[in-house]
C-alpha positions in Angstrom: -34.5 20.6 -25.9 -33.8 17.7 -23.7 -31.6 17.5 -20.4 -30.6 14.7 -18.0 -29.7 15.5 -14.5 -28.1 13.0 -12.8 -28.1 12.8 -8.7 -25.0 11.0 -7.5 -24.9 8.3 -5.1 -23.3 8.8 -1.9 -21.6 6.4 0.4 -21.6 7.2 4.2 -19.5 5.9 7.3 -22.8 6.4 8.9 -26.8 6.9 8.3 -26.8 10.0 6.3 -28.1 12.7 8.6 -31.7 14.4 7.3 -30.3 17.7 7.5 -28.2 17.2 4.4 -31.0 17.6 1.9 -34.3 18.9 3.3 -36.8 16.3 3.8 -34.3 13.9 2.9 -35.5 9.8 3.8 -32.2 8.0 4.6 -33.7 5.2 3.7 -35.2 5.7 0.4 -32.7 8.5 -0.5 -34.6 10.6 -1.8 -35.5 14.4 -0.9 -38.6 16.8 -1.1 -36.0 19.7 -2.0 -37.6 21.5 -5.3 -36.2 23.2 -8.3 -37.9 25.9 -9.7 -38.5 24.9 -13.3 -41.1 27.5 -15.0 -41.3 27.5 -18.2 -39.8 23.7 -18.4 -41.7 20.5 -19.0 -40.4 17.6 -16.8 -41.2 13.8 -17.8 -44.3 12.7 -15.6 -43.3 9.0 -15.2 -40.5 7.0 -14.3 -37.5 7.1 -16.5 -35.6 4.1 -16.7 -31.6 4.6 -17.5 -29.4 2.1 -19.0 -26.4 0.2 -17.5 -24.4 2.6 -19.8 -25.2 5.7 -17.9 -22.6 6.3 -14.9 -21.2 9.0 -12.7 -17.7 9.3 -11.7 -17.3 6.0 -12.7 -20.1 4.0 -10.9 -23.2 2.8 -11.9 -26.2 5.1 -11.8 -29.4 3.9 -10.2 -32.3 2.6 -12.8 -35.1 4.5 -11.8 -36.3 8.0 -10.7 -39.5 9.0 -9.1 -42.8 10.6 -10.9 -43.3 14.1 -10.8 -45.5 15.2 -8.8 -46.0 19.2 -9.7 -45.0 20.4 -13.1 -42.7 23.2 -12.1 -40.8 21.2 -9.1 -38.7 18.4 -9.2 -37.7 16.1 -5.9 -34.6 15.5 -6.3 -33.4 11.6 -6.0 -29.7 10.4 -5.2 -28.7 8.2 -7.8 -31.8 9.0 -9.9 -31.8 10.4 -13.3 -34.4 12.9 -14.7 -35.1 14.1 -18.0 -36.2 17.7 -18.8 -37.7 19.4 -21.9 -38.3 22.8 -22.9 -36.9 26.0 -24.8 -32.7 25.4 -24.9 -32.0 29.2 -24.1 -34.2 29.0 -20.9 -33.2 25.6 -20.0 -29.4 26.0 -20.1 -29.8 29.4 -18.5 -31.6 28.2 -15.7 -29.3 25.4 -14.7 -26.0 27.0 -15.5 -25.5 27.7 -11.6 -27.2 24.4 -10.5 -24.1 21.6 -10.6 -22.2 24.3 -8.6 -24.9 24.8 -5.6 -25.3 21.1 -5.3 -21.7 20.6 -5.1 -21.5 23.4 -2.4 -24.5 21.9 -0.2 -23.0 18.4 -0.7 -19.3 18.8 -0.5 -18.3 15.1 -1.3 -15.2 14.2 -0.7 -14.6 11.6 -3.2 -12.3 9.1 -1.5 -8.8 8.5 -3.1 -7.5 5.5 -4.6 -3.7 4.1 -4.5 -1.4 5.8 -6.9 -4.4 8.1 -8.3 -4.3 11.6 -8.3 -7.2 12.8 -10.1 -9.1 16.1 -9.9 -10.7 16.7 -6.9 -13.1 19.3 -5.5 -11.7 20.2 -2.0 -14.4 22.9 -0.8 -17.2 25.2 -2.7 -17.2 28.4 -0.4 -19.7 31.5 -0.7 -18.0 34.2 0.3 -21.0 37.1 0.9 -24.5 35.7 1.2 -26.3 39.1 1.1 -24.4 40.1 -1.9 -25.2 37.0 -3.8 -28.6 36.9 -2.7 -29.2 40.5 -4.2 -27.1 39.8 -7.3 -29.3 37.0 -7.7 -32.7 38.4 -7.5 -31.5 41.2 -9.8 -30.4 38.6 -12.2 -33.4 36.5 -12.5 -35.4 39.5 -13.0 -33.3 40.5 -16.2 -35.2 39.3 -19.3 -38.6 39.2 -17.8 -41.2 39.5 -15.0 -41.3 37.7 -11.9 -43.6 34.9 -11.9 -45.5 33.7 -8.9 -45.7 30.6 -7.6 -42.1 29.9 -8.4 -39.1 29.4 -5.3 -35.9 30.7 -5.5 -32.9 28.9 -3.8 -31.5 30.4 -0.8 -27.8 29.2 0.3 -26.2 27.9 3.6 -25.0 31.0 6.1 -21.2 31.3 7.1 -21.9 28.9 9.8 -22.9 26.4 7.8 -19.9 26.8 5.5 -17.4 26.2 8.2 -19.4 23.0 9.5 -19.1 22.2 5.7 -15.4 22.5 5.4 -14.8 21.0 9.0 -16.1 17.6 7.8 -13.4 15.2 6.9 -13.3 11.7 5.1 -11.4 8.6 6.1 -10.7 5.0 4.5 -12.3 6.1 1.6 -15.6 6.6 2.9 -17.7 10.1 2.1 -18.5 12.1 5.2 -21.8 14.5 4.7 -21.8 17.6 6.5 -24.5 18.9 8.4 -25.8 21.6 5.9 -29.4 22.0 5.6 -30.1 23.9 2.1 -33.1 26.4 2.6 -36.1 26.5 0.0 -37.3 30.1 0.5 -40.3 31.5 -1.3 -39.2 34.7 -2.8 -40.4 35.3 -6.7 -37.9 34.9 -9.3 -38.4 34.9 -12.7 -36.0 33.0 -15.2 -32.3 33.0 -15.2 -31.2 35.1 -18.3 -28.0 36.3 -17.2 -24.9 33.7 -17.6 -22.9 33.2 -14.1 -19.5 34.4 -14.0 -17.3 33.5 -10.9 -13.4 33.9 -10.0 -11.9 30.6 -9.3 -9.4 30.6 -6.6 -5.8 30.8 -7.4 -6.4 32.5 -10.5 -6.4 35.9 -11.7 -9.3 35.5 -14.4 -12.8 34.6 -13.9 -14.0 31.5 -15.0 -17.7 32.6 -16.9 -20.6 30.6 -18.2 -21.9 31.7 -21.3 -20.1 35.0 -21.3 -18.2 37.7 -18.8 -19.9 39.1 -15.9 -19.2 42.8 -14.6 -20.7 42.5 -11.5 -17.6 42.4 -9.0 -19.8 41.5 -6.0 -21.2 37.8 -7.3 -18.2 36.0 -6.4 -17.3 32.1 -5.4 -14.4 31.0 -4.1 -13.5 27.7 -5.6 -10.9 25.6 -4.0 -9.4 22.5 -6.2 -6.9 20.3 -6.2 -5.1 18.8 -8.9 -2.2 16.7 -9.8 0.0 20.4 -10.0 -1.4 21.8 -7.1 -1.3 18.9 -4.3 1.6 20.7 -2.9 -0.3 23.7 -1.5 -3.7 21.5 -0.7 -2.8 18.1 0.3 -0.8 17.2 3.4 2.9 17.2 3.5 4.9 14.2 4.0 8.1 14.4 6.1 10.4 11.1 5.7 13.3 11.4 8.1 16.1 8.6 8.2 17.6 7.9 11.2 21.1 7.4 11.0 21.3 8.7 7.6 25.0 8.7 7.1 25.0 4.4 7.8 25.7 2.2 4.6 22.2 0.9 4.8 20.6 4.6 4.3 23.3 5.7 1.6 23.1 2.5 -0.3 19.2 1.6 0.1 17.0 3.7 1.4 18.0 7.5 0.1 17.9 5.7 -3.5 14.8 3.6 -2.9 13.0 7.0 -1.8 14.3 9.0 -5.0 13.2 6.2 -7.3 9.7 6.7 -6.1 9.9 10.5 -6.3 11.0 9.9 -9.9 8.5 7.4 -10.8 5.8 9.5 -9.3 4.9 7.6 -5.7 5.4 10.4 -4.0 3.8 13.9 -3.6 5.7 16.9 -4.7 5.3 18.3 -1.1 7.5 15.4 0.3 10.7 16.7 2.1 13.5 13.9 3.4 15.6 14.8 6.4 18.3 13.3 7.4 19.5 12.7 11.4 23.2 11.8 12.1 25.4 12.5 14.8 27.8 13.9 12.3 28.4 17.6 11.9 26.8 18.2 8.5 25.3 20.9 5.8 22.0 20.4 4.0 24.8 20.5 1.0 27.3 18.2 2.6 24.4 15.5 2.7 23.1 16.1 -0.9 26.4 15.7 -2.3 26.8 12.4 0.0 24.0 10.8 -1.8 23.9 12.2 -5.1 26.2 9.7 -6.3 24.1 6.6 -5.2 20.8 8.2 -7.0 19.9 6.4 -10.8 17.2 6.9 -12.7 14.9 4.4 -14.2 16.7 2.6 -17.2 13.1 2.0 -19.0 12.6 6.0 -19.0 14.9 8.3 -17.9 13.4 11.7 -19.1 14.3 15.0 -17.0 16.1 12.6 -15.0 18.8 15.5 -14.0 15.8 17.9 -13.2 14.1 15.4 -11.0 17.6 14.8 -9.1 17.9 18.2 -8.7 14.3 18.5 -7.1 14.7 15.7 -5.2 18.0 16.7 -3.4 16.8 20.2 -3.0 13.8 18.9 -0.6 16.4 16.8 1.2 17.7 18.6 4.6 20.0 17.5 7.2 20.2 17.7 11.1 23.0 17.2 13.5 21.4 15.2 16.4 24.3 14.7 18.5 24.8 12.5 21.4 21.6 13.4 23.5 18.6 12.0 21.3 15.7 13.7 23.3 17.3 16.9 22.3 17.7 15.7 19.1 14.4 14.7 18.2 13.2 17.9 19.7 15.4 19.8 16.9 14.3 17.7 14.2 10.5 18.3 15.0 11.2 22.2 14.8 13.1 21.6 11.4 10.1 19.5 10.1 7.8 22.1 11.5 9.7 24.9 9.9 10.0 23.2 6.5 5.9 21.7 6.7 4.6 25.3 7.7 1.1 25.3 9.1 -0.7 23.2 6.8 -1.5 19.2 7.7 1.8 16.8 7.8 2.5 13.4 7.8 5.5 12.0 8.8 7.6 8.4 8.5 10.5 7.7 10.6 13.2 5.2 9.9 15.1 3.7 12.2 18.6 2.8 10.5 20.3 2.6 13.8 21.8 -0.5 15.8 19.3 -2.6 17.7 21.4 -1.3 21.2 20.4 2.0 20.3 17.0 1.3 19.1 14.9 1.6 21.9 16.3 5.0 23.2 16.0 6.3 19.9 12.4 5.4 19.4 11.4 6.6 22.9 12.9 10.2 22.1 11.0 10.3 18.9 8.0 9.3 20.4 8.0 11.7 23.1 9.9 14.7 20.9 9.1 14.1 17.4 5.6 12.9 16.5 3.6 15.7 14.5 0.2 16.3 15.6 -1.4 17.3 12.6 -1.2 14.1 10.9 -0.6 10.2 11.3 3.1 9.1 12.4 4.6 6.0 11.2 8.1 4.2 12.3 10.1 1.8 10.6 12.1 -0.8 12.2 14.9 -2.8 10.8 15.5 -6.7 11.7 16.2 -8.6 13.7 13.4 -7.6 16.0 14.8 -8.9 19.4 18.0 -11.4 20.2 15.8 -13.9 21.7 12.4 -14.3 22.9 12.8 -12.5 26.1 14.3 -9.6 24.3 12.0 -9.4 21.6 9.2 -9.3 24.3 11.0 -6.5 26.3 11.6 -4.5 22.9 8.2 -4.8 22.0 6.4 -3.7 25.1 8.3 -0.6 25.2 7.5 0.2 21.8 3.5 -0.8 22.5 3.9 1.4 25.5 4.8 4.4 22.9 3.4 3.9 19.8 0.3 2.1 18.5 0.7 -1.2 17.0 -0.7 0.4 13.7 2.1 2.8 13.4 5.2 0.1 13.9 6.5 -1.5 10.3 8.8 -4.0 11.0 10.9 -4.1 7.7 12.7 -7.0 6.2 13.9 -6.3 2.9 13.5 -9.8 1.3 10.1 -9.5 1.8 9.6 -6.8 -0.5 10.8 -9.1 -3.5 8.3 -9.6 -6.3 7.9 -13.5 -5.6 6.8 -12.7 -2.4 3.9 -10.5 -3.3 3.3 -13.4 -6.3 2.8 -16.0 -3.7 -1.0 -14.5 -2.8 -1.9 -13.6 -6.6 -0.8 -17.1 -7.5 -3.3 -18.7 -4.9 -6.1 -16.8 -4.9 -6.6 -15.8 -8.4 -5.8 -18.9 -10.2 -8.7 -21.6 -10.0 -6.4 -24.1 -11.2 -4.3 -24.1 -7.9 -7.2 -23.4 -5.5 -8.1 -27.2 -5.1 -4.8 -28.4 -5.6 -3.5 -26.4 -2.0 -3.5 -29.1 0.4 -2.6 -32.3 1.8 -4.2 -34.4 -0.9 -2.1 -33.0 -3.8 0.9 -31.4 -2.7 3.8 -34.1 -1.3 6.2 -31.3 0.0 6.9 -27.9 -0.1 10.8 -26.4 -0.4 11.9 -22.9 0.8 15.6 -22.4 -0.4 17.7 -19.2 0.1 21.2 -19.7 -0.7 23.8 -16.8 -1.4 27.0 -17.4 -2.9 30.3 -15.6 -2.4 29.1 -12.7 -4.3 26.5 -11.7 -1.6 28.3 -9.9 0.8 28.1 -10.4 4.8 27.4 -8.1 7.4 30.7 -9.3 9.1 30.2 -8.5 12.8 26.7 -8.3 12.9 26.1 -11.7 11.1 28.7 -12.9 13.7 26.3 -12.2 16.9 23.2 -13.0 15.1 23.4 -15.6 13.0 21.4 -16.8 9.9 18.9 -18.0 12.0 17.8 -14.5 14.0 18.6 -12.7 11.0 17.0 -14.4 7.8 14.7 -17.8 9.3 12.8 -16.0 11.8 11.4 -13.1 9.4 11.7 -13.8 5.9 11.7 -17.6 5.6 8.8 -17.9 8.6 6.9 -15.3 6.6 7.2 -17.1 3.4 5.9 -20.4 4.8 2.9 -18.6 6.5 2.3 -17.0 3.3 2.2 -20.2 1.4 -0.2 -22.0 4.2 -2.3 -19.5 5.2 -6.1 -19.7 4.5 -8.0 -17.4 1.9 -8.3 -13.8 4.3 -11.3 -12.4 4.2 -9.8 -9.0 2.1 -6.8 -7.9 1.1 -6.3 -5.7 4.0 -3.1 -6.1 5.9 -4.9 -6.9 9.2 -7.1 -9.7 7.4 -3.9 -10.9 6.2 -1.9 -10.8 9.1 -4.5 -12.5 11.0 -4.3 -15.5 9.1 -0.6 -15.6 9.0 0.0 -15.8 12.6 -2.8 -18.8 12.8 -0.3 -20.5 10.9 2.7 -20.0 12.5 1.0 -20.9 15.9 0.1 -24.0 14.1 3.7 -25.0 13.5 4.7 -28.3 15.5 7.8 -27.7 18.1 10.8 -28.4 15.9 12.6 -31.6 16.6 16.1 -31.5 16.8 16.6 -34.7 14.3 14.9 -32.4 11.8 17.7 -29.4 11.9 20.9 -29.3 10.0 23.4 -26.6 11.2 26.3 -25.3 9.3 28.9 -23.3 9.0 31.2 -22.4 6.3 35.3 -22.6 6.5 36.9 -19.4 6.1 40.4 -18.7 5.7 42.4 -15.1 5.7 43.0 -15.7 1.9 39.1 -16.0 1.3 37.0 -12.8 0.1 35.0 -12.9 2.9 34.6 -11.3 6.4 36.1 -13.7 8.6 34.7 -12.9 11.6 33.4 -16.4 12.5 35.1 -17.1 15.5 32.0 -18.5 17.3 29.4 -21.5 16.7 27.4 -19.2 14.9 25.6 -20.9 12.1 25.7 -19.5 8.9 23.6 -22.5 7.4 20.1 -23.9 8.5 18.0 -26.7 7.2 15.1 -27.9 9.1 11.7 -30.0 8.3 8.7 -28.1 9.8 5.3 -29.4 10.3 2.2 -27.8 9.9 -0.6 -29.4 12.6 -3.8 -28.2 10.6 -6.2 -29.5 8.6 -5.2 -28.7 5.5 -1.5 -29.4 5.9 -1.1 -32.2 8.4 1.5 -34.6 7.5 3.1 -32.4 4.8 6.9 -31.7 5.4 7.8 -27.8 5.0 11.8 -27.8 4.1 13.5 -24.8 4.6 17.1 -24.7 3.5 19.1 -21.2 4.0 22.6 -20.5 3.6 25.8 -18.3 2.8 28.8 -19.1 0.9 27.4 -21.5 -1.0 27.9 -22.6 -4.8 24.8 -20.9 -6.1 22.8 -18.2 -5.5 19.2 -19.2 -5.6 16.2 -18.0 -3.8 13.2 -20.0 -4.8 10.1 -22.2 -3.8 9.3 -25.4 -5.0 5.9 -26.6 -4.8 6.1 -30.8 -5.4 2.6 -32.3 -5.9 2.0 -36.2 -5.3 2.5 -39.4 -7.5 -0.2 -40.1 -9.4 -2.2 -42.9 -8.1 -1.7 -46.2 -10.3 0.1 -44.4 -13.4 -0.1 -46.0 -16.4 3.3 -44.9 -17.5 4.9 -45.5 -14.5 7.4 -48.2 -16.5 8.2 -45.7 -19.0 9.9 -42.7 -16.7 13.0 -44.3 -15.6 14.3 -45.6 -12.8 13.4 -42.3 -10.7 9.8 -41.5 -10.6 10.8 -38.6 -8.0 11.8 -37.0 -11.6 8.3 -37.6 -12.7 6.4 -35.5 -10.0 4.7 -32.3 -11.1 6.2 -29.2 -9.7 5.3 -25.5 -9.5 8.7 -23.6 -9.0 8.6 -19.6 -8.3 12.1 -18.5 -8.5 13.7 -14.8 -7.6 17.1 -15.5 -8.6 19.1 -16.2 -10.5 16.4 -15.2 -13.2 12.9 -14.5 -11.9 10.4 -17.1 -13.1 7.5 -19.3 -12.9 7.9 -23.0 -13.8 5.7 -25.6 -14.2 6.9 -29.2 -14.3 5.1 -31.5 -16.5 5.3 -35.0 -17.7 5.1 -35.1 -21.9 5.5 -37.6 -24.8 8.9 -37.1 -26.6 8.1 -36.7 -30.6 8.7 -39.8 -32.3 7.2 -43.1 -32.8 8.2 -44.8 -29.9 6.8 -43.9 -26.4 9.2 -42.1 -24.4 7.9 -39.9 -21.5 9.7 -36.4 -20.6 9.9 -34.3 -17.6 9.8 -30.9 -19.0 9.1 -27.3 -17.8 6.4 -24.7 -18.9 8.6 -21.8 -18.3 7.3 -17.7 -17.7 10.7 -15.8 -17.7 9.8 -12.3 -16.5 12.9 -10.7 -18.4 11.6 -12.0 -21.8 7.7 -11.6 -20.9 7.8 -8.3 -19.4 10.2 -5.0 -20.9 10.0 -3.4 -17.4 12.6 -2.8 -14.9 11.9 -4.8 -11.4 12.0 -2.2 -8.7 13.9 -2.7 -5.6 12.6 -4.2 -2.7 12.9 -1.2 -0.7 10.8 0.7 -3.1 7.9 -1.9 -2.7 8.2 -1.7 1.3 8.4 2.0 1.5 5.3 2.3 -0.8 3.7 0.2 1.3 4.3 2.2 4.4 3.3 5.4 2.5 0.4 3.7 1.4 -0.5 2.3 5.1 -0.6 -1.6 3.6 1.2 -3.5 6.5 0.7 -7.2 5.4 4.2 -7.8 4.5 5.4 -6.4 8.0 5.3 -8.4 10.9 2.8 -7.7 13.6 3.5 -8.3 17.5 1.9 -11.7 17.6 3.3 -12.9 14.6 7.1 -11.8 16.3 6.2 -13.8 19.3 5.3 -17.0 17.6 8.1 -17.2 15.3 10.3 -16.8 18.1 8.5 -19.5 19.7 9.2 -22.1 17.0 12.9 -21.3 16.9 13.7 -20.7 20.9 14.2 -24.7 21.1 17.2 -24.5 18.7 18.6 -21.1 19.9 18.8 -22.3 23.4 20.8 -25.9 22.3 22.9 -23.5 20.5 23.6 -21.2 23.3 24.2 -24.3 25.4 26.5 -25.5 23.1 24.8 -29.1 22.8 24.2 -28.3 18.8 27.4 -27.9 16.8 27.6 -26.5 13.4 28.7 -29.0 11.1 31.4 -27.3 8.7 31.2 -27.2 4.9 33.5 -26.0 2.4 33.1 -22.3 1.2 31.6 -22.1 -2.1 30.5 -25.8 -1.6 26.9 -27.2 -1.1 26.8 -27.4 2.3 26.6 -29.7 5.3 26.3 -33.2 4.2 23.6 -33.6 6.7 21.2 -31.4 5.2 21.0 -34.0 1.9 20.0 -37.0 4.6 17.6 -34.7 5.9 16.0 -34.3 2.7 16.1 -38.0 2.0 15.1 -39.0 5.5 11.4 -37.5 4.4 11.8 -38.7 0.5 12.8 -35.4 -1.1 14.9 -35.2 -4.1 17.7 -32.8 -3.5 16.9 -29.7 -5.5 20.5 -29.5 -6.8 20.7 -32.8 -8.3 17.8 -32.0 -10.7 
């Protein structure tokens, strides 16, 4: 019989401790640990393994060391060893070897995003003396003791405690300081099968039959998708301002959608915090009507909804936030129990209450048994000064990595597609610069069907609400240099470089507008100030890649169309042979890449082609990838996307403090002129195309107005 023993590679965050395996060499990754192989022959020359030999999805090393002695094998990490011998002897001798190796190495395998594979948490031997005695009895069953063979002894209880205290972080495996001892006790072949009970089960698992000795017991704790609630950290999500419109209409439905689709653990708990006197059932009844299941898979919808609601709790925080947060902390601890727990706090509160709520939360509601993450809604201050003061106050209480400044518009699929389009398609990479790109347009126009936030919008306006975060973040993702990785901090580092490179805005390159609303119009008629509802501007990035390329932005409300798209217009073909056959408007013949989110999500490429027929006529056509035709799947809401990013710790779509400061620097000259009343918005008809000045701004920079296409 032939058996192949694979010893897996282990990735560590620091050099391997030589106490992991006796005689372990951290450079060659080999060990002098020997296994008794009496009666079994071992291949005496190097064994070469093909690439098909894999362990846990990882490629196994291609060589093994020759064996020095006939009955002992030096274990080599990433090695492959072949044994020959009688089938019964080989099977019995190695039946407990795998469990022993797992107990000594105890690898904590890295978790991948959204995966719930079976994972060994720990392997403990409860009674060393009983186990050793039993092993000696078992080894002597069926034969006399062979001189010169070695028996494997197990670590003591102190070593096991040291083993279970070892943790793994950021996907890197930590190796505990456990030294497996090799004794010189005489042993014979393992003739008896092993039997051991699994933790959490009533029956014992056995190898080759049952075992009658009750003293032989291994405690194996496993984690599966079904048992995550008891073995993995719990997740508590507290929605501060739970009875508000945002929480009821967006946050709770997004959390349920994630739970229904399997992206939240079973041991998740939702806490609604407000100033209203409500019971748990009152909150559940309030949000139940807003919860819906996926259109494309609605199995067990009712059961999932009932389970989700049963995990939802309400707490009346009152008007003293310090006392309220202390109550919230106590309630969360009561539900979480003694196990490890992580927490997310979504601050869905007015800006004037944000700082007091955040400070009280930091002092009274954070868990010490896991991580804490804080979600903050826009706007992030009213001007550069107020934003800086807010940031300093938050940083004094939290670490920057805990803060997630959320803008739901950045959770759209079009934003995530920007980096994918740029960095995964070779055809675009050499074109993404001033040599080939003529201009870039970022457009967000909303029609009468998109509701406004009333008095909130009258106070902050479109510049602070949309341009400051969504528009500038979109430009940063479009224009940034390739990051060294997809890690959130690496992407943010490149984004902030773009924002700092944007030239100071010239007032002549800015157009402000405000729609003319009457009491008969079906819109919020709160606009009794000069706060603009329309903003258009030409931005320039002073760096080697984009020098001289205008980035034209347009954001407006109450317009004729609801349109959200990005247009990258390329330069004209030098010396174009077909110029005379393209008609009077050469701009219509320019190649374009269009990323459209609304009305229908699509990726369009405008190219020139010959019209079929005997004559030579050219036409500009669009190569169309329409998502609803290509992908038969429901597009998740942007809040689902961003909340999942927070849970996973992915912060690349959330503004960092230095990004925030750089964005305010770009817009502060315009905001100061508005406050001084030196710039007055141009009025435009509700449901129209916007201010006339925007047409002239586009023409000034040689760009065709998009509505004329």
